[in-house]
C-alpha positions as CSV (number, residue, x, y, z in Angstrom):
1,M,268.1,-30.2,-43.4
2,A,265.7,-28.5,-40.8
3,D,263.6,-31.5,-40.7
4,M,266.7,-33.8,-40.3
5,L,267.9,-31.8,-37.5
6,Y,264.7,-31.9,-35.9
7,A,264.4,-35.7,-36.0
8,K,267.8,-36.0,-34.9
9,I,267.3,-33.9,-31.6
10,R,264.0,-35.4,-30.9
11,V,265.3,-38.9,-30.4
12,R,268.1,-39.6,-27.9
13,S,270.8,-42.1,-28.4
14,D,269.0,-44.6,-26.1
15,G,265.9,-44.3,-28.3
16,K,263.7,-42.3,-26.0
17,E,262.0,-39.2,-27.3
18,R,262.5,-35.8,-25.9
19,G,259.9,-33.8,-27.8
20,R,259.9,-30.6,-25.6
21,T,263.6,-30.1,-26.0
22,A,263.4,-30.6,-29.9
23,V,260.6,-28.1,-30.1
24,L,262.5,-25.6,-28.1
25,A,265.5,-26.0,-30.1
26,M,263.7,-25.4,-33.3
27,G,262.4,-22.2,-31.9
28,V,265.9,-21.0,-30.9
29,V,267.4,-21.8,-34.2
30,R,264.4,-20.2,-36.0
31,K,265.0,-17.0,-34.2
32,A,268.8,-17.2,-34.7
33,W,268.4,-17.4,-38.4
34,T,266.3,-14.4,-38.5
35,V,268.8,-12.6,-36.4
36,A,271.7,-13.7,-38.6
37,W,269.7,-12.7,-41.8
38,R,269.2,-9.1,-40.3
39,S,273.0,-8.9,-39.8
40,R,274.3,-10.7,-42.9
41,D,271.5,-10.7,-45.6
42,D,274.3,-11.0,-48.2
43,A,275.2,-14.5,-46.7
44,V,272.0,-15.8,-45.1
45,P,268.9,-16.6,-47.2
46,A,265.9,-14.7,-46.6
47,K,263.6,-17.8,-46.5
48,N,263.8,-19.3,-43.1
49,P,263.6,-23.1,-43.3
50,F,262.8,-23.3,-39.6
51,V,259.6,-21.4,-40.0
52,D,256.1,-23.5,-40.3
53,M,257.8,-26.8,-39.6
54,D,255.6,-29.7,-38.7
55,L,256.5,-30.2,-35.0
56,Y,254.8,-33.2,-33.5
57,G,255.1,-35.4,-30.4
58,Y,255.1,-32.6,-27.7
59,Q,252.2,-30.7,-26.0
60,A,252.8,-28.2,-23.2
61,K,251.0,-29.1,-20.0
62,R,248.8,-26.4,-18.7
63,S,249.4,-25.6,-15.2
64,R,246.3,-26.3,-13.0
65,P,244.8,-23.1,-11.5
66,V,245.0,-22.9,-7.7
67,R,241.6,-21.7,-6.3
68,R,241.1,-19.4,-3.5
69,G,240.2,-22.2,-1.0
70,E,243.5,-23.9,-1.8
71,L,245.4,-20.5,-1.4
72,N,243.9,-20.0,2.1
73,R,244.8,-23.5,3.2
74,F,248.3,-23.0,1.9
75,V,248.7,-19.6,3.7
76,A,247.5,-21.2,6.9
77,A,249.9,-24.2,6.6
78,A,252.8,-21.9,6.0
79,D,251.8,-19.8,9.2
80,A,251.5,-22.9,11.3
81,A,255.0,-24.1,10.0
82,G,256.6,-20.8,11.1
83,E,257.4,-19.8,7.5
84,P,254.7,-17.0,6.9
85,S,256.8,-15.6,3.9
86,L,255.9,-18.5,1.9
87,G,252.2,-17.8,2.5
88,T,252.9,-14.0,1.6
89,A,254.6,-15.0,-1.6
90,A,251.7,-17.2,-2.5
91,M,249.2,-14.3,-1.8
92,I,251.2,-11.8,-3.8
93,V,251.3,-14.1,-6.8
94,F,247.7,-14.9,-6.7
95,Y,246.5,-11.3,-6.3
96,F,249.0,-9.4,-8.1
97,L,250.1,-12.0,-10.7
98,Q,253.8,-11.5,-10.3
99,L,256.4,-14.1,-11.4
100,Q,258.3,-16.1,-8.7
101,T,261.7,-14.7,-9.8
102,D,260.3,-11.2,-9.4
103,I,258.7,-11.8,-5.8
104,L,262.0,-13.4,-4.5
105,G,264.4,-11.1,-6.1
106,R,263.0,-7.7,-6.8
107,L,260.0,-6.8,-4.9
108,S,261.0,-4.6,-2.0
109,W,259.4,-2.8,0.7
110,T,260.1,0.4,-1.1
111,H,257.5,-0.8,-3.7
112,Y,254.7,-1.1,-1.2
113,R,253.0,2.0,0.1
114,S,256.0,4.4,-0.6
115,A,256.1,8.0,0.5
116,E,255.2,9.0,-3.0
117,K,252.6,6.5,-3.6
118,P,251.0,5.6,-0.2
119,N,248.0,3.9,-1.5
120,H,249.7,1.9,-4.1
121,I,251.9,-1.1,-4.7
122,Q,254.3,-1.3,-7.4
123,I,254.6,-4.6,-9.3
124,F,257.4,-4.9,-11.7
125,H,257.2,-7.8,-14.4
126,N,260.7,-8.3,-15.4
127,K,259.6,-10.6,-18.2
128,T,257.9,-7.7,-20.2
129,G,259.8,-5.0,-18.5
130,V,256.4,-3.3,-17.3
131,L,256.1,-1.5,-13.9
132,V,252.4,-1.6,-12.7
133,D,251.1,0.8,-10.0
134,V,248.4,-1.2,-8.4
135,P,245.9,0.9,-6.3
136,L,245.2,-0.6,-3.0
137,Y,242.1,1.4,-2.4
138,N,238.9,2.6,-4.2
139,E,238.0,6.2,-4.7
140,D,235.7,6.0,-1.6
141,G,238.5,4.7,0.6
142,T,237.4,1.1,0.5
143,C,240.4,-1.5,0.4
144,L,240.6,-3.5,-2.9
145,W,242.8,-6.1,-1.6
146,P,241.9,-6.4,2.3
147,E,243.6,-9.9,2.8
148,I,247.1,-8.9,1.4
149,V,247.0,-5.5,2.5
150,A,246.4,-6.5,6.1
151,R,249.0,-9.1,5.9
152,L,251.8,-7.0,4.5
153,D,250.9,-4.0,6.9
154,S,251.4,-6.3,9.9
155,A,254.5,-8.2,8.3
156,P,257.8,-7.7,10.2
157,R,260.4,-6.1,7.8
158,K,263.4,-8.5,8.1
159,G,265.3,-7.0,5.2
160,G,265.0,-5.0,2.0
161,L,262.8,-7.6,0.3
162,I,259.2,-8.1,1.2
163,V,259.6,-11.9,0.9
164,T,262.7,-12.8,2.8
165,G,263.5,-16.1,4.6
166,D,261.9,-16.6,8.1
167,L,264.7,-17.8,10.2
168,P,268.0,-16.1,10.8
169,D,271.1,-17.4,9.0
170,R,273.1,-19.4,11.4
171,T,276.4,-17.8,10.2
172,R,275.3,-14.1,9.6
173,K,272.4,-14.0,12.2
174,I,270.0,-12.2,9.8
175,C,267.2,-13.3,7.6
176,L,268.5,-13.8,4.1
177,P,266.7,-13.8,0.7
178,W,265.1,-17.0,-0.3
179,E,267.2,-19.3,-2.6
180,I,265.2,-20.4,-5.5
181,D,265.7,-24.2,-5.2
182,Y,265.1,-24.2,-1.4
183,F,262.0,-21.9,-1.8
184,R,260.6,-24.6,-4.1
185,H,261.5,-27.4,-1.6
186,R,259.7,-25.6,1.1
187,F,256.7,-24.7,-1.1
188,A,256.3,-28.5,-1.7
189,A,256.5,-29.4,1.9
190,I,253.9,-26.7,2.8
191,R,251.6,-27.8,-0.1
192,L,251.7,-31.4,1.3
193,A,250.9,-30.1,4.8
194,A,247.9,-28.2,3.4
195,G,246.5,-31.3,1.7
196,I,247.1,-29.9,-1.9
197,G,248.1,-32.5,-4.6
198,P,251.7,-32.5,-6.0
199,E,250.2,-31.7,-9.5
200,V,249.8,-28.1,-8.0
201,K,252.9,-25.9,-9.0
202,F,253.7,-22.3,-7.8
203,M,252.9,-21.1,-11.2
204,G,249.5,-22.3,-10.7
205,L,248.7,-19.5,-8.2
206,R,249.3,-17.0,-11.1
207,H,247.0,-19.1,-13.3
208,G,244.4,-19.1,-10.5
209,G,244.5,-15.5,-10.0
210,N,244.1,-14.9,-13.6
211,V,241.1,-17.3,-13.6
212,E,239.4,-15.6,-10.7
213,A,240.0,-12.2,-12.4
214,A,238.2,-13.7,-15.5
215,D,235.5,-15.2,-13.4
216,A,234.8,-11.8,-11.9
217,G,234.2,-10.3,-15.3
218,L,237.5,-8.2,-15.8
219,T,237.9,-7.2,-19.4
220,D,241.1,-8.1,-21.4
221,A,242.4,-4.6,-20.9
222,Q,242.0,-4.7,-17.2
223,M,243.5,-8.0,-16.8
224,R,246.5,-6.8,-18.7
225,A,246.7,-3.6,-16.7
226,L,247.1,-5.9,-13.6
227,S,249.4,-8.7,-15.1
228,G,251.8,-6.4,-17.3
229,H,251.1,-8.4,-20.4
230,K,251.5,-6.6,-23.6
231,T,249.1,-8.6,-26.1
232,V,245.7,-9.6,-25.7
233,Q,246.7,-13.3,-26.3
234,A,249.0,-13.5,-23.3
235,P,246.6,-13.3,-20.4
236,L,244.4,-16.1,-22.2
237,R,247.0,-18.6,-21.6
238,Y,246.6,-18.0,-17.7
239,A,242.9,-17.3,-17.5
240,Q,241.7,-20.8,-18.5
241,A,238.1,-21.4,-19.1
242,S,236.1,-22.1,-16.0
243,D,232.4,-23.0,-15.3
244,E,231.8,-19.5,-13.8
245,Q,233.0,-17.9,-17.1
246,S,230.4,-20.0,-19.0
247,R,227.6,-19.2,-16.6
248,V,228.4,-15.5,-17.1
249,G,228.7,-15.7,-20.7
250,G,225.6,-17.8,-20.9
251,S,223.6,-15.3,-18.9
252,E,224.8,-12.4,-20.9
253,K,224.1,-14.0,-24.2
254,T,220.6,-14.9,-22.9
255,A,219.9,-11.4,-21.6
256,G,221.2,-10.0,-25.0
């Protein structure tokens, strides 16, 4: 039954395949079966037929990591276009590894250098429910994030959220939070102006930040402390292997 259901969902009525939809659907049903069994073990069999299915025809595409040079070009293009908040959002996700929805809807000025923690920024990862207190300065007073700290210190506070639209709303005459769809539209326009290919997505900035952290030699525990991930495996999906990691690994192996 499970295999027949998967095959039915996988092929549309016009004959075209929709592998991603089918795989995601099986994941939902697999979890639902387990939840139902926990609630009604007298009616639902313990053996879940949606476990260990042979799912084929779909492989998730990995986001291309954005490198620091591309980040700098994007920020410069956003500033030139009069939309610096886009550049600020890009820097936040690259340096602090926060998701787009949290940046646009939750990250407020109260999280940045508050009276209680003037040398920290609080980054909330809603996906994992983790609040990370990120230090902005080393013990000797050296700024750990000079680019983003300088930008935030000099940014005008147009609203409660750090990342707010740059132009006042024509009706309300104030700067409003970004709508996600319009934010994506403007991100694509600035990306084009910066000469960055369309294959680069906003999520690629988070991947790029993780890759740079791995290139710098951060341990799994250090990367999880910054990204808010709860498992060792999670950051590995973002910190894709790079030439720098291979060079560092090779030199350490030779030294050993």
